[in-house]
FIZA-890321 format. One record per residue (C-alpha): x, y, z. Coordinates in steps of 0.1 Angstrom, whole numbers, padded with zeros to 4 digits, always signed. Example, Ala and Ser with C-alpha at 12.3 -4.5 7.8 and 13.67 -1.06 7.14 Angstrom:
BEGIN
+0123-0045+0078 +0137-0011+0071 
//
This chain:
BEGIN
+1047-0205+0193 +1017-0218+0174 +1004-0185+0160 +0998-0185+0122 +1004-0153+0102 +0992-0147+0066 +1012-0123+0045 +0992-0109+0015 +1013-0090-0011 +1017-0092-0049 +1055-0084-0045 +1071-0118-0041 +1103-0104-0026 +1083-0088+0003 +1064-0120+0009 +1096-0140+0011 +1114-0114+0033 +1086-0113+0058 +1082-0151+0057 +1119-0156+0066 +1120-0131+0095 +1087-0142+0110 +1096-0179+0108 +1129-0171+0125 +1107-0159+0154 +1088-0191+0155 +1056-0182+0137 +1040-0203+0111 +1037-0182+0079 +1013-0185+0049 +1015-0165+0017 +0989-0151-0007 +0994-0129-0038 +0959-0114-0042 +0928-0105-0022 +0908-0134-0036 +0935-0159-0026 +0938-0143+0008 +0901-0147+0015 +0903-0184+0005 +0934-0190+0027 +0918-0173+0057 +0886-0195+0054 +0907-0227+0053 +0935-0219+0078 +0921-0193+0102 +0953-0175+0109 +0955-0153+0140 +0970-0123+0121 +0970-0110+0085 +0996-0086+0070 +0976-0071+0041 +0989-0048+0013 +0965-0022+0002 +0975-0021-0035 +0967-0055-0049 +0957-0067-0084 +0919-0073-0088 +0903-0069-0054 +0922-0043-0035 +0934-0045+0001 +0906-0024+0016 +0879-0045-0001 +0897-0076+0011 +0899-0062+0046 +0861-0056+0046 +0853-0092+0035 +0877-0109+0059 +0867-0087+0089 +0830-0093+0082 +0835-0131+0081 +0861-0134+0108 +0860-0104+0132 +0884-0120+0156 +0913-0122+0131 +0935-0091+0134 +0947-0073+0102 +0976-0050+0098 +0975-0030+0066 +1007-0022+0046 +1010+0005+0019 +1037+0023-0001 +1014+0052-0008 +0999+0057+0026 +0980+0088+0036 +0963+0097+0069 +0930+0094+0050 +0937+0058+0039 +0949+0048+0074 +0917+0062+0090 +0895+0044+0064 +0913+0011+0070 +0908+0015+0108 +0871+0022+0103 +0868-0009+0082 +0883-0030+0111 +0921-0029+0106 +0941-0033+0138 +0970-0011+0126 +0987+0005+0096 +1023+0005+0085 +1040+0023+0056 +1064+0009+0030 +1093+0006+0026 +1089-0017+0056 +1110-0014+0087 +1115-0050+0098 +1119-0039+0134 +1086-0020+0133 +1069-0050+0117 +1081-0073+0145 +1069-0049+0172 +1035-0045+0155 +1032-0083+0151 +1041-0089+0187 +1015-0063+0199 +0988-0077+0177 +0994-0113+0188 +0994-0102+0225 +0959-0087+0219 +0949-0121+0203 +0962-0140+0234 +0944-0116+0258 +0911-0120+0239 +0914-0158+0239 +0922-0157+0276 +0892-0135+0282 +0870-0159+0264 +0883-0188+0285 +0878-0168+0317 +0843-0159+0307 +0835-0196+0300 +0850-0205+0333 +0830-0179+0352 +0798-0189+0334 +0804-0225+0344 +0811-0214+0380 +0777-0198+0383 +0757-0226+0367 +0732-0245+0389 +0739-0282+0386 +0710-0307+0382 +0680-0317+0361 +0654-0323+0388 +0620-0306+0385 +0628-0282+0413 +0661-0271+0400 +0649-0269+0364 +0620-0247+0375 +0645-0225+0394 +0668-0222+0363 +0639-0212+0342 +0628-0185+0367 +0664-0172+0368 +0665-0169+0330 +0633-0149+0331 +0640-0125+0359 +0678-0120+0356 +0677-0096+0326 +0653-0073+0345 +0661-0049+0373 +0635-0065+0396 +0644-0070+0433 +0645-0107+0443 +0641-0125+0476 +0659-0159+0476 +0646-0184+0502 +0661-0217+0512 +0677-0237+0539 +0714-0232+0549 +0737-0249+0523 +0712-0250+0494 +0731-0225+0473 +0714-0192+0478 +0746-0172+0471 +0751-0192+0439 +0716-0183+0428 +0723-0146+0435 +0756-0146+0416 +0739-0165+0387 +0712-0138+0385 +0739-0110+0385 +0760-0128+0359 +0730-0131+0335 +0718-0095+0342 +0725-0063+0323 +0746-0052+0353 +0771-0081+0350 +0799-0057+0339 +0795-0040+0373 +0803-0055+0407 +0781-0076+0429 +0787-0067+0465 +0777-0090+0493 +0766-0078+0527 +0767-0105+0554 +0737-0091+0574 +0743-0114+0604 +0778-0102+0608 +0773-0064+0609 +0781-0051+0644 +0753-0027+0657 +0777+0002+0662 +0792-0001+0627 +0760-0005+0606 +0761+0030+0591 +0798+0029+0584 +0796-0005+0567 +0766+0003+0546 +0772+0040+0537 +0809+0045+0544 +0825+0073+0564 +0847+0104+0560 +0881+0107+0575 +0878+0117+0612 +0841+0109+0614 +0847+0089+0646 +0876+0075+0666 +0895+0051+0644 +0883+0066+0611 +0918+0075+0599 +0908+0076+0562 +0877+0079+0540 +0859+0046+0534 +0833+0037+0508 +0803+0018+0520 +0788-0014+0505 +0760+0006+0487 +0786+0030+0473 +0808+0001+0460 +0777-0016+0444 +0767+0015+0424 +0752+0005+0390 +0757-0031+0400 +0740-0055+0424 +0740-0056+0462 +0733-0090+0478 +0719-0089+0513 +0727-0124+0526 +0707-0137+0556 +0687-0105+0557 +0665-0119+0585 +0694-0119+0609 +0697-0081+0609 +0687-0062+0640 +0656-0040+0637 +0679-0010+0638 +0699-0023+0608 +0666-0031+0590 +0655+0005+0595 +0688+0018+0580 +0685-0006+0550 +0649+0004+0544 +0657+0041+0544 +0683+0038+0517 +0662+0015+0496 +0633+0040+0497 +0653+0072+0492 +0680+0057+0468 +0705+0081+0482 +0727+0084+0513 +0754+0104+0531 +0786+0090+0544 +0790+0091+0582 +0806+0124+0590 +0798+0138+0556 +0772+0161+0542 +0774+0152+0505 +0743+0134+0492 +0753+0104+0471 +0728+0090+0446 +0725+0052+0445 +0716+0029+0416 +0717-0007+0427 +0697-0039+0421 +0688-0056+0454 +0690-0093+0459 +0682-0107+0494 +0684-0141+0508 +0672-0158+0540 +0668-0193+0555 +0639-0181+0577 +0602-0178+0572 +0599-0140+0570 +0562-0140+0576 +0567-0158+0609 +0595-0134+0617 +0572-0105+0611 +0545-0120+0633 +0571-0124+0660 +0581-0088+0656 +0617-0096+0645 +0613-0084+0609 +0599-0051+0596 +0568-0056+0575 +0576-0026+0553 +0611-0040+0545 +0595-0074+0538 +0572-0059+0511 +0600-0038+0497 +0622-0069+0492 +0595-0094+0483 +0590-0084+0447 +0600-0117+0431 +0604-0147+0455 +0626-0176+0445 +0628-0209+0465 +0660-0230+0464 +0649-0266+0471 +0668-0286+0497 +0689-0315+0485 +0666-0341+0500 +0639-0329+0475 +0663-0332+0445 +0682-0364+0452 +0683-0372+0415 +0708-0343+0412 +0733-0360+0435 +0752-0378+0407 +0755-0346+0387 +0767-0326+0417 +0791-0353+0427 +0806-0354+0392 +0810-0316+0392 +0827-0316+0426 +0851-0343+0415 +0859-0324+0383 +0863-0290+0400 +0886-0303+0427 +0908-0321+0401 +0910-0289+0381 +0918-0268+0412 +0945-0291+0426 +0959-0303+0393 +0956-0340+0401 +0938-0368+0384 +0900-0368+0386 +0887-0395+0409 +0854-0414+0404 +0828-0430+0426 +0815-0465+0422 +0778-0472+0419 +0777-0486+0454 +0793-0454+0467 +0768-0433+0449 +0740-0455+0462 +0752-0448+0498 +0751-0411+0491 +0716-0413+0477 +0700-0427+0509 +0713-0399+0531 +0689-0370+0538 +0716-0343+0537 +0705-0319+0564 +0735-0297+0554 +0723-0298+0518 +0747-0292+0489 +0774-0277+0511 +0774-0309+0532 +0777-0330+0500 +0806-0309+0487 +0824-0312+0520 +0820-0350+0520 +0833-0353+0484 +0863-0332+0491 +0871-0352+0522 +0868-0384+0502 +0891-0371+0475 +0918-0362+0500 +0916-0392+0522 +0910-0420+0497 +0944-0432+0483 +0928-0448+0452 +0914-0429+0422 +0883-0451+0426 +0861-0442+0457 +0840-0471+0469 +0811-0474+0494 +0835-0486+0521 +0855-0454+0518 +0825-0433+0528 +0821-0427+0565 +0788-0436+0582 +0763-0409+0574 +0734-0405+0598 +0703-0416+0579 +0673-0394+0589 +0638-0392+0577 +0628-0362+0556 +0611-0346+0586 +0638-0355+0612 +0655-0321+0608 +0623-0305+0619 +0618-0326+0650 +0633-0320+0685 +0662-0341+0698 +0649-0361+0727 +0657-0389+0751 +0629-0409+0768 +0625-0403+0805 +0613-0439+0812 +0618-0473+0798 +0583-0480+0785 +0570-0472+0750 +0543-0451+0767 +0569-0430+0785 +0589-0425+0753 +0558-0415+0733 +0546-0390+0760 +0581-0375+0763 +0583-0372+0725 +0548-0356+0723 +0557-0332+0751 +0589-0320+0734 +0573-0319+0699 +0543-0298+0711 +0566-0274+0731 +0587-0269+0700 +0556-0261+0678 +0542-0237+0704 +0575-0219+0704 +0574-0216+0666 +0539-0201+0669 +0548-0178+0698 +0525-0196+0722 +0494-0192+0700 +0472-0222+0708 +0450-0219+0677 +0479-0216+0653 +0497-0245+0669 +0466-0267+0668 +0462-0260+0631 +0499-0266+0624 +0498-0301+0641 +0463-0311+0629 +0444-0310+0662 +0413-0293+0673 +0420-0264+0697 +0401-0280+0726 +0419-0313+0720 +0453-0295+0722 +0443-0280+0755 +0435-0315+0768 +0468-0328+0755 +0487-0300+0771 +0470-0307+0804 +0477-0345+0802 +0513-0338+0793 +0516-0313+0821 +0527-0285+0798 +0520-0251+0813 +0518-0223+0788 +0501-0189+0785 +0479-0187+0754 +0491-0157+0733 +0458-0152+0714 
//
């Protein structure tokens, strides 16, 4: 044991008796004969626990308790008194004492009290460590302009109850942003409940969201609380909200508007108090125009929009992210932390990362596992397909002929078809999107033999 205990008593025999028995248990013991001396020792040594007599010469025990507790609220104090009364014990507790024991001391009681107090100290220290670990877990890593702006916005909006729409490509860390917002909010002591909107079966929508009563339908053998019920007074995170069916969107909209619901098979109205965070990798305005997303739900969710930048727009963060993944993996697995050479880092920097931060994390974990050395060099990194920044947006194609002209025409045909699909066949919108006059696009479609019905 490394715990230090300070015994404060003007009776030398009591001090030495307690010192002997506590040291036998493995504690380090300090002694003080007055309140003034106790305050000095506490400031210098910072013991985990103080055994403090009430009746002391000069500054009495209660005054000493008040001073120590004000300066060091995390230090636990057990009061001792040979003239104890309930009134004195209550007063000591109000001033911050952990517990109270009467003299003559029962050494067995003293040891039980000391063990209980130090268990509380250990739990509080563990709680602090866990909170620091959790805080680190939800930190956004990087110093790029995009991520710095996102961090600033999170710090502004997190303490509020505003509903937030988080937008970004797959793998950019939208869930991390949501959990960071919840962690920094006033609801952090309550749960954050994730709803994977893309995975809710049509027939189980109401049961998943609102819960059900026993016997509500075949297979409902017991009562079940729904996602909104579980998130009461906390946060609900609607992940990939654009992947919900229109029927599911209608159900979500109703509960968000009414802020109350009934379980399937029940008739009790349950009030709901949740903060809503939603995330999507799609352009919701395009989804609305295509009739795949409800306009009223969009405006309900789109209170504060946050955009998570793709990794190709924040490449200067790659060294920070890499270092974090190396450190986290070593801490998780208990092995030595590996490092990357400059050449290895340079190789990572030229890749465009279509899978974003998730792809980088997977590559680093693979390198840690498969590289025998603690130093990861460029030759250890598998070949990464190097794409231009717009390559992820372009169609995959193979030229129909051997000439450059054939290749160019084939590419233009596939590119324009893709853009037409994105704009639901609307010629004017497609022309604007690719920078052509509407009449020129018609000519291009004719020359490329692309038949399409104008949706205007």
